[in-house]
N, C-alpha and C positions, 0 to 999 in steps of 0.2 A: 581516416574517416572521410566519408563524402562531404565536401565543403558545402555543395549546394542543398544537401539533406539538413545539415546544421543551420544554414541561413534561413532556410524554408521554415525550421522549427522555431528559430528565433523571432520571426515574424508572424507567428501563429497568435491570433488575437486574444486567446485564452491565456497564453503565457504572459503576453503584454499586459494584460489586466492584472496578473498576479504581480508583475513588477511594479505597476502603478500603485497597488496596495502597499507594498513595501515602501515606496517613495512617500506615500501619504503618511504612513506611520512614522517615517524617520523625520518628516517635516512637521510632525505633530498636528496635521490637519485634523479637523473634526469629521472627516469623512469616515463612515461606519455602516456596515450592514446590521440591522437589527438582529438580536440573537435568535428570535422566533423565526424570521425570515430565513437565516442562515440554516437553521435546523430544518425547515421545510425543504430548502433547496437539497441540502444533503440526502435527506430521505427520498426526494424525487429522483436524484441521480442513481441511488442504490436501486429503487424500484425500476427505473427504466432499464438499467443494465441487466438487471435480474429477469426481467420480463422478456426483453429481447434475446437473452441467452437462452431462456426456456423455449422461445420460438424456434431458435436455430437448433437447439437439442432435439425438439420433436421431428425436424427434417433430417437428422443425422442417423446413421446406422451404427448401432452399438458394437464396438469391436475392441480388440485388445489394446489398440492405441490409447483409448480413453483410460483404461485400467492402469496402463504403464505411466501415462502422464499423471494420473492421480497419485500413484505410489511415488513417483519422482518428485512431485510437488510437496508431499508430506515429508519425504526424506530430506528435501531442502530446509524445510521449516524445523526439523530436528537437528540437523547438523550445524547450521549456521549460528544458533545460539550457544551451542556447546563450545566451538572454537573461540567465538566472541567473548564468551565469559572468561576464558582462561586468558586471554590477552588484555581484557579489561581490568580483572582484579589485581594487575601489577600496579596500576595507577589509581583505582577507585575502591571504595568500600564494597563488601559482599552484596550489600543491598542494591547499591547503584549499578554494580556490575551485572547483576541479575536482571535488573530492571531494563538496562540498555540492551543486554543480550537478547531478551524477550521481544523488545521493540524491533530489533533488527532481524529477528528470525521470523517475526509475524510479518503481516502483509498490510499495505495501506489501499484501501478501497478507493481513496480519491486519486491515488497514483494510477490504479488500475483504470479508472473512469478516463483519466487524461491520456493514457496509453492507447485506449480504444479509440479516442477522438484522433490521435497521432496516426494510427494505422488506417482510419478511414481517410484522412488526408493523403497518405501515401498509397492509397487504392489497394491495401491488403485486408483479407478478411481473417476472422478467427472463429473457431468453433465454440457453440454454445455451452459445452461441457467445461470450458475453461473458467466460466463464472462459479461453477460448483468447486472447482479445484481451488480457486481464489479462497472461497469460504472455508474449505477443508484446512487451508494453510494457516488460518488465523489462531486457532486454539493450541496445537502442539507446541509452538515456541513459547507460549505462556506457561504451559505445564513444565516444559523443560527448564525454563527459567526459575520456576519455584522450587523444583527439585534440587537444582544446583545450588540455590541459596540455602536450602535446608541442609544440604550436605556440608556446606563450608562455613555455614554460619556457627562459629564456635559458642556464641552466647545463647543460641537457639531461640532467636526472638521471631523466627518466622513459624507461626503455630497455627495458621489457617489450615483446615482441613483441604487435602488435595481435592477431594469429591466436589467441595464447594467452589474452588477454583475452576474445575472441569465445567460444572454447571453453569457458572457465570460466563465462562468463555463460549459455551455453546448457545446460551440464551441471550447473548449480547445483541443489542437492537440492530446493529449493522448486519451481522451474520443471519439473524432470524429474517430480517427484511429481504435480503438479497436471495436467500434460499427459497423463502416463501414465493417471492415474485418469480423465481426460476420454475417452480413448480406450477404456478398459476399460468405462466407463459407457456409451459409444456402442454398443459391441459386445454388451453384455449385454442379454438379453431382459427383457421386463417381469416375468416370472415369476422370473427369476434375481434381478433387482434387489429384488423384494418379500422374498426370502429374507434380505437383510442390512439392510432398511429399518430395523428397531430400531436398528442400529449407525450407519447413515448419517444418519438424520433424527431419530429419537425423542430421542437423547441429546445432540444437537448443541449446544442452547443451554446445557446444563448445563456441558459441556466448555468452551464459549466463555466463560462466567462465570469459571470457574476460571483459564482462560489469561489473561484480562484482569486478574485479581488479581495474577497473576505478573508481567504488564507494568507494572502500578502499582507493584509493589515495585522492580522495575528502574528504572522512571522516577524514582521517589522518590530512589533512591540516587544518581542522576546529576545531580540539580538543583544541588548545591553547587558542582561543577566548572563547570557551565553558567553560573550567576549570576557567576562570576568574569571572565567573557568581556566583561561590558558589555551594553549594550542592542541594539546592531546584530544579533546572532544572534536575539535574542528577536523583534524586529521583523520580520526577514526570514522567521523560522519561522511566523509568523502571517499577514502581509501577503501574501506571494507564493502560498502555498497557497490562500488566499481568493481572490485574484485569478484564479489558474487554474481554481479550482472555479466561480467565477461565470461567467467567460468561457465555459467548456465547457458550463455549464447552459444558456447562450443559444445557442452555436454547433452543439450536438449536434443541434438540430432540423433541420440541414441534411443529416444522415446517416440519421436515424431519428426516428419520431414516438412511439416506445414509451416511456413515462415510466420504467419500471424500467431500461431500457437507457441512457437518457440520464442517469439518476441515477448508475449505475455508472461511466459514462464521466466524470462530473464528479468523483466521489470519487477515482477513479484519478488524474485530472490533479491533484487537491488533495492526494493522498497523498505520502509521502516513504518511501523504502526504508531500513530500518535492519537488514537481514539480508544481503541479496545484495551491496549497495554496499560496506558496511564489509568484507566478505569479499573482495572484489575489490581494494579499496584496499589491503589488506594486502600484496598482490602488486605492484600498480602503482605506488603512491604511498606507500610506508612513512612519509614524512615528513608526511603529511597527518594531522592531529590527530583521532583518533576521539573524543576528549574534547570536541570542538566539534561535529562533524556528527552524531554518535550521539545525544547529549541533544537537539539541535534537532529531528530526526525523531521520536524516541521520546517525549521528555518535554514537548515543546510542540505540535508539529504534530499528532501523533496524538490527544492528548486534546482539542485544539481541533476537529479534524474530527468526532469522535465525540460531542461535546456540542453545539457551535454549528453546525459546518459542514454537517453532513447535514441539518438542518432548513432552513437557508438555501438550500442547492442544490435540495432538493425543492421548497420554496416558489416559487423562480424558475422551475423546470420547469413546475410547475403553472399558472403565471401567464403563461407565454409560449408 
């Protein structure tokens, strides 16, 4: 791995604010971001990414690369929860195995946003259709996780209709906002987009830093519960995302040669959902323990990806 790339990433202000948040939580500081403010910032980040993606898409030529990349992304979201589930059910209950598998097969919009910022720092671009692919990858893993829980739940406690799960996945706020913003960005003219550029672009990194500070505080507070679960969750939360990210870093060259697009596919494969999946599991598998899969995704996988994962995946892509 390129040491300079790693050091450059570790001094990224957004990442340092995340670490500050963890430190504040561990020191039991009263530092916190009001929940309404945090929700607004998360909505802003999704809106900004979606809108800019739509603008990029409007200037792109539709070709087979977009189709193959989309199919590749959906395939990743289906395959990862399947093999994850069978690894997990050796150690955990069927409900917890399904929930964790769904989380690691699905994607993290915040990781995507952070990866976009990382690419900009490294002077690499990505195509607008990657925003749509990210949204497409969110629901399949949840559906696969539910199907696996149904197949292996001997007590038949997973009774929620699959149609309700699909509907919930597709109408999830983050998916709806980012896809809606993508369409609006696509329809807007260059002149119209320039009118809101100060909002969509100029303040983006500042809002990202504050949001990651909040994520750090939340992560720090969840570490105590997580540490009580033993080493298995920790090992899985690092090893499986790393494996997924490395494999996709290599395999993505089969569908695209664009460095930025390959990097986005890798980071999406390596990420884990801690917004959409927990919301879905409340409905589908109430016995699944959020004190297990939520800290795994948020307190371990997320910081691993934004510190060490991203430089590793980009280095592999640049050398393959």
